[in-house]
C-alpha positions as CSV (number, residue, x, y, z in Angstrom):
1,M,121.1,132.2,133.4
2,D,121.6,130.4,136.6
3,S,118.3,131.6,137.9
4,G,116.7,130.5,134.6
5,L,118.1,127.0,134.9
6,I,117.0,126.8,138.5
7,A,113.5,127.9,137.5
8,L,113.5,125.3,134.6
9,G,114.8,122.6,136.9
10,A,112.1,123.5,139.5
11,A,109.4,123.4,136.8
12,V,110.6,120.0,135.5
13,V,110.7,118.6,139.1
14,G,107.3,120.1,139.8
15,V,105.7,118.7,136.6
16,A,107.4,115.3,137.2
17,G,106.2,115.3,140.8
18,T,102.7,116.1,139.7
19,L,102.7,113.4,137.1
20,L,104.3,110.9,139.5
21,A,101.9,111.7,142.3
22,T,99.0,111.0,139.9
23,V,100.4,107.6,138.9
24,L,101.3,106.7,142.5
25,S,97.9,107.8,143.8
26,Q,96.2,105.7,141.2
27,R,98.3,102.7,142.1
28,M,97.6,103.2,145.8
29,L,93.9,103.6,145.1
30,A,94.0,100.3,143.0
31,R,95.7,98.5,145.9
32,V,93.3,99.8,148.4
33,Q,90.3,98.8,146.2
34,A,91.8,95.3,145.6
35,A,92.4,94.8,149.3
36,Q,88.8,96.0,150.0
37,F,87.4,93.7,147.3
38,E,89.3,90.7,148.8
39,R,88.0,91.6,152.3
40,E,84.5,91.7,151.0
41,Q,85.0,88.4,149.2
42,R,86.2,86.8,152.4
43,V,83.3,88.3,154.4
44,D,80.8,87.0,151.7
45,R,82.5,83.6,151.7
46,T,82.3,83.4,155.5
47,R,78.7,84.5,155.5
48,W,77.8,81.9,152.8
49,L,79.6,79.1,154.7
50,R,77.8,80.1,157.9
51,E,74.4,80.1,156.1
52,Q,75.3,76.6,154.7
53,E,76.1,75.4,158.2
54,V,72.8,76.7,159.6
55,A,70.8,75.2,156.7
56,E,72.6,71.9,157.1
57,L,71.9,71.9,160.9
58,A,68.2,72.7,160.2
59,R,68.0,69.8,157.7
60,R,69.6,67.4,160.1
61,R,67.3,68.6,163.0
62,E,64.2,68.0,160.8
63,C,65.5,64.6,159.6
64,Y,66.3,63.5,163.2
65,A,62.9,64.6,164.5
66,A,61.1,62.8,161.7
67,A,63.2,59.7,162.2
68,N,62.7,59.7,166.0
69,A,58.9,60.0,165.5
70,A,58.8,57.3,162.8
71,Y,60.8,54.8,164.8
72,R,58.6,55.5,167.8
73,R,55.4,55.1,165.9
74,Y,56.7,51.9,164.3
75,R,57.7,50.4,167.7
76,I,54.4,51.3,169.2
77,G,52.5,49.9,166.2
78,L,54.4,46.7,166.3
79,M,53.9,46.3,170.0
80,S,50.2,46.9,169.6
81,F,50.0,44.4,166.8
82,L,51.9,41.9,168.9
83,W,49.3,42.1,171.6
84,L,46.6,41.6,169.0
85,V,48.4,38.5,167.8
86,Q,48.6,37.3,171.4
87,R,44.8,37.8,171.8
88,S,44.0,36.4,168.3
89,Q,42.3,39.7,167.4
90,V,44.2,40.7,164.3
91,T,42.1,42.3,161.6
92,P,42.9,43.3,158.1
93,E,42.6,47.0,159.2
94,E,45.1,46.4,162.0
95,R,47.5,44.8,159.6
96,A,47.1,47.7,157.2
97,T,47.7,50.2,160.0
98,L,51.0,48.4,160.9
99,E,52.1,48.3,157.2
100,E,51.4,52.0,157.0
101,V,53.6,53.0,159.9
102,R,56.2,50.5,158.7
103,N,56.3,52.1,155.2
104,V,56.6,55.6,156.8
105,H,59.5,54.2,158.8
106,H,61.2,52.9,155.6
107,T,60.7,56.3,153.9
108,V,62.1,58.3,156.8
109,F,65.1,55.8,157.1
110,A,65.9,56.2,153.4
111,E,65.9,60.0,153.7
112,A,68.1,59.8,156.9
113,Q,70.6,57.7,155.0
114,M,71.3,60.8,152.8
115,I,71.5,63.3,155.6
116,A,72.5,61.7,158.9
117,S,76.0,61.8,160.3
118,A,77.9,58.5,160.4
119,A,77.3,58.2,164.2
120,V,73.6,58.7,163.9
121,L,73.3,56.5,160.8
122,A,75.0,53.7,162.8
123,Q,72.3,54.0,165.5
124,L,69.5,54.1,162.9
125,D,71.0,50.9,161.3
126,I,70.9,49.1,164.6
127,M,67.3,50.2,165.3
128,T,66.2,49.3,161.8
129,R,67.7,45.8,162.0
130,G,66.1,45.3,165.4
131,M,62.7,46.4,164.1
132,A,63.0,44.2,161.0
133,S,63.8,41.2,163.2
134,A,60.9,41.9,165.6
135,Y,58.5,42.5,162.6
136,A,59.5,39.2,160.9
137,R,59.1,37.3,164.1
138,T,55.7,38.9,164.8
139,M,54.4,38.1,161.4
140,R,55.5,34.5,161.7
141,L,53.8,34.3,165.1
142,A,50.7,35.8,163.5
143,E,50.7,33.2,160.8
144,G,51.1,30.4,163.3
145,T,54.7,29.4,162.3
146,P,56.7,31.1,165.0
147,H,60.5,31.5,164.7
148,P,62.4,29.2,167.2
149,D,63.0,32.3,169.4
150,G,59.8,34.1,168.4
151,S,57.4,33.6,171.2
152,F,55.2,36.4,172.4
153,E,57.4,36.9,175.4
154,E,60.7,36.9,173.4
155,I,59.3,39.4,170.8
156,H,58.0,41.6,173.6
157,T,61.4,41.6,175.2
158,R,63.0,42.6,171.8
159,L,60.6,45.5,171.5
160,T,61.2,46.6,175.1
161,D,65.0,46.4,174.4
162,L,64.4,48.6,171.3
163,T,62.6,51.2,173.4
164,Q,65.8,51.4,175.6
165,R,68.0,51.4,172.5
166,A,66.0,54.4,171.2
167,D,67.3,56.4,174.1
168,V,70.8,55.8,172.9
169,M,69.8,56.8,169.3
170,R,68.2,59.9,170.6
171,A,71.2,60.9,172.6
172,V,73.5,60.5,169.6
173,M,71.1,62.6,167.5
174,R,71.1,65.3,170.2
175,A,74.9,65.3,170.5
176,D,75.2,65.5,166.7
177,L,73.0,68.6,166.7
178,G,75.0,70.2,169.5
179,V,72.0,70.1,171.9
180,D,73.8,68.1,174.5
181,S,77.5,68.5,174.9
182,T,77.8,65.6,177.3
183,P,79.6,62.7,175.5
184,V,77.3,59.8,174.7
185,A,78.5,56.5,176.3
186,E,78.0,53.9,173.6
187,R,76.2,51.0,175.1
188,P,76.3,47.6,173.4
189,S,73.2,46.3,171.8
190,P,70.9,44.6,174.3
191,P,71.0,40.8,173.9
192,G,67.6,40.6,172.3
193,L,68.7,43.0,169.5
194,A,71.4,40.8,168.0
195,P,70.4,40.4,164.3
196,G,69.3,36.9,163.6
197,P,67.4,35.1,160.9
198,P,63.9,36.3,160.5
């Protein structure tokens, strides 16, 4: 009888152990699978964030390259037009060419306003105000009603100052893209760039 009870007890313990082992192994497997799923989710999230950062950097790089080119073409176009005004050689074609580069500049600036960092946008704003002021003074000079400080020499100085200011703008763009890790020393606007009445 004692050996029968021992055998029965051993059988009960064995069956309970087998059943308990199955339940425990399923729980362990579920925990391992949940942990693995969470790791995969974290890896996927990290990968997605990295792809977003790379895409954002590419968008900013493209935007800054377009802005840099548009501002440069507009400055050169305005300088060329100013020389034509000085020589009294303005033609409708030359005026149309200037308006074309000006419109491209406006389009690129509008796009940059949606993409550029605050630091770059501040530089673009300074450049845009300076270009608008130089443009207005140049047009008034071309029409024979110059602004009080809108002589050829004064406008030429403003455009030259804008060329120097473009170096600051470009440096801020490069720093924003991580191309140049050297801090950009913010220079005040040259005197000729102070916004004034057109």
